[in-house]
C-alpha positions in Angstrom: 392.2 84.2 133.8 392.9 87.9 135.7 392.9 88.3 138.9 392.2 90.5 141.2 391.5 92.5 145.0 387.3 93.4 145.1 386.0 95.4 148.2 382.1 94.9 148.2 380.8 97.8 150.5 376.4 97.1 151.2 375.3 99.0 153.7 377.5 99.6 156.7 379.1 95.7 156.4 382.3 95.8 153.8 384.4 92.6 152.3 387.1 92.2 151.1 388.5 89.4 148.5 390.3 88.1 145.9 388.8 87.4 142.8 389.3 86.6 139.4 388.0 87.7 136.2 387.3 86.0 132.4 386.2 87.5 129.4 386.2 86.4 125.8 385.4 90.2 124.4 381.6 90.8 123.0 381.0 86.7 124.7 381.3 86.1 127.9 382.8 87.1 130.9 383.1 85.1 134.8 383.4 86.5 137.4 384.2 84.6 140.5 384.8 86.0 144.4 387.2 84.3 146.5 387.0 85.3 149.7 388.9 82.4 151.3 390.9 79.5 151.1 390.7 80.6 146.8 387.0 78.8 147.5 385.2 80.6 145.0 381.2 81.5 146.7 380.4 83.7 144.5 379.8 84.1 140.9 378.9 86.7 138.1 378.6 85.2 134.3 377.5 87.8 132.2 376.3 87.6 128.6 375.1 91.0 126.3 371.5 89.5 127.0 371.6 88.2 130.5 373.1 88.2 134.3 372.9 85.2 136.3 374.4 85.6 139.7 375.0 82.9 142.3 375.6 82.8 145.7 376.8 79.5 146.5 376.6 80.1 149.9 373.5 80.6 150.5 372.8 77.6 147.4 371.0 80.5 145.6 370.9 81.8 142.2 369.5 85.1 140.0 368.8 85.0 136.4 367.5 87.8 134.8 368.2 90.4 131.9 369.8 93.7 132.1 366.1 95.5 131.7 364.9 93.7 134.1 367.5 94.2 136.8 367.7 98.3 135.8 364.5 98.7 136.9 365.6 97.8 140.9 369.3 99.5 140.2 370.6 102.9 140.0 372.8 104.1 137.5 371.2 101.6 135.1 373.9 98.7 134.2 375.0 97.9 130.6 376.8 94.5 128.6 379.3 97.2 128.1 379.8 98.5 132.2 380.7 95.0 132.7 383.2 94.6 130.0 384.7 97.9 131.1 384.2 96.1 135.2 386.4 92.9 134.5 389.0 94.4 132.0 389.8 97.5 134.0 388.8 100.0 131.4 386.4 101.6 134.0 385.9 105.5 133.4 387.1 107.2 136.5 388.8 104.6 138.3 388.0 100.9 140.0 385.4 102.3 141.7 381.5 101.6 141.2 378.8 102.0 143.6 375.2 101.3 142.5 371.6 101.3 144.6 369.2 99.0 144.9 366.0 99.4 146.4 367.1 100.9 149.8 370.4 98.7 149.6 373.5 101.1 148.4 376.5 98.6 146.8 379.7 100.1 146.3 382.4 98.2 144.8 385.7 99.1 144.1 388.6 96.6 141.9 392.1 96.8 142.3 394.5 95.2 139.8 398.5 94.0 140.2 398.2 94.9 136.0 396.7 95.8 133.1 394.0 93.4 132.5 393.6 91.3 128.8 391.1 89.4 127.2 390.8 85.8 127.4 390.5 84.0 124.4 389.2 80.4 126.1 386.2 78.3 126.1 384.0 78.8 129.6 381.5 76.4 130.9 378.3 77.8 132.9 378.3 76.2 136.2 375.1 73.7 136.7 371.9 75.5 138.5 370.5 72.3 139.3 372.0 72.3 142.8 370.8 75.7 143.4 367.3 77.7 144.3 366.0 80.7 142.1 365.4 83.9 143.8 363.8 86.5 141.9 365.2 90.2 141.6 362.1 91.9 143.6 362.9 89.9 146.6 366.9 90.8 147.2 
């Protein structure tokens, strides 16, 4: 598990939070965002085939594949992009910018040190307590 600080800017709102990233190279990654007291409020679970974004505050989740989400996100998001973000291998530095419809999202990740893959098995979160949302409604 690797620690980092993420600054997320959506339109006019900026949130800075601690996050942890767990990576099993070419298999799975989990990014956990904890803005207060180490309590996880947002989580992204990704595999080469699908993404699951979980908003624990609002009890919602989004499950999609890259082809579907890329109809709404620019530039395109790939599995390789996510691996680079979680492993601190982003070309051009720790800044990533995306647009989702009318919304603009900028993410800057600051790492305390070089990131390494974590050879552990990560459990998926139980989604039964959350309401599923679709990309079209974001």
